[in-house]
C-alpha positions, 0 to 999 in steps of 0.5 A, spaced: 096 538 943 101 539 937 096 542 932 094 548 938 101 549 940 103 550 932 098 554 931 100 559 937 107 559 934 105 561 927 100 566 929 105 569 933 109 569 927 104 572 923 102 578 928 110 579 928 111 580 921 104 584 920 107 589 925 111 593 920 106 593 915 101 596 920 107 601 921 107 603 913 100 604 913 100 608 919 105 612 916 101 613 910 095 615 913 096 622 915 100 624 909 095 621 905 089 625 909 093 631 908 095 631 901 088 629 899 085 634 903 089 640 900 087 637 893 094 635 892 092 629 888 098 627 885 102 627 892 096 623 894 097 618 889 104 618 889 105 616 897 099 611 896 103 608 890 109 608 894 106 605 900 103 599 897 109 597 893 113 597 900 108 593 904 108 588 898 115 588 897 115 586 905 110 581 905 113 578 899 120 577 903 116 575 909 112 570 905 119 567 902 122 567 909 117 562 912 116 558 905 124 557 905 126 557 912 120 555 916 124 551 921 128 557 923 122 561 924 119 555 928 126 554 932 126 561 935 120 559 939 121 552 941 126 546 941 121 540 940 122 537 934 115 534 933 113 541 934 118 544 929 115 539 924 108 541 925 109 548 925 113 548 919 108 545 915 102 549 918 106 555 917 107 554 910 100 553 909 098 559 913 103 563 910 102 561 902 098 568 901 102 572 906 105 576 900 098 579 899 097 582 906 101 588 905 097 590 899 090 589 903 093 592 910 095 599 906 089 599 901 084 599 907 088 604 910 087 609 904 079 608 906 081 610 913 085 616 911 080 619 906 074 618 911 070 613 907 067 609 913 063 604 910 069 602 905 074 602 911 069 598 915 069 592 910 076 593 908 079 592 915 074 587 917 074 583 911 079 578 912 078 576 919 070 577 920 067 576 913 072 571 910 076 567 916 071 566 921 066 562 916 072 559 913 075 556 919 068 553 921 067 550 914 073 548 911 075 543 917 069 539 915 072 537 909 080 538 910 080 536 917 086 540 921 089 543 914 082 546 913 084 551 919 091 552 916 088 553 909 082 558 911 088 563 913 091 564 905 084 563 902 081 569 907 088 573 905 086 572 897 079 574 898 080 580 902 086 582 897 080 582 891 075 585 895 080 591 897 083 591 890 076 592 887 074 597 892 081 601 891 081 601 884 076 607 883 080 611 888 086 610 885 083 612 878 080 618 881 
């Protein structure tokens, strides 16, 4: 089915574009943990702020590329015109809130670096488990296939707000 193939391509693109964000987060973790542990809160805030900015800029760039040039991205995976068209449409819907993902990934890593197990669990599982799975089960009933595509950005927005609400007190501290 065309929709399944399109989902596969868009999902792989999303995973590929998330890798640098994971790298930024993993680079932040030891520096933040050491800075916080040595009570260098100024350094901890500086490295967290820098990582959030870099990850957010990368996310915005990735989002813009897929929004503006979806056919180019899809063409890297297939030459089938119908699949490129369907993948471009699906990609635009799925990536519409990708600009928030960098903040969410780095924000979740802040809790991990600080040893906050419960917050880490909720921040890291929020997008996939708390939000995406229920949305994929509910939205297609109202929006058919578009419900599957739109479940991703809705989950991104919800996870962004959850991580932001949990991160705000940490950044003030």
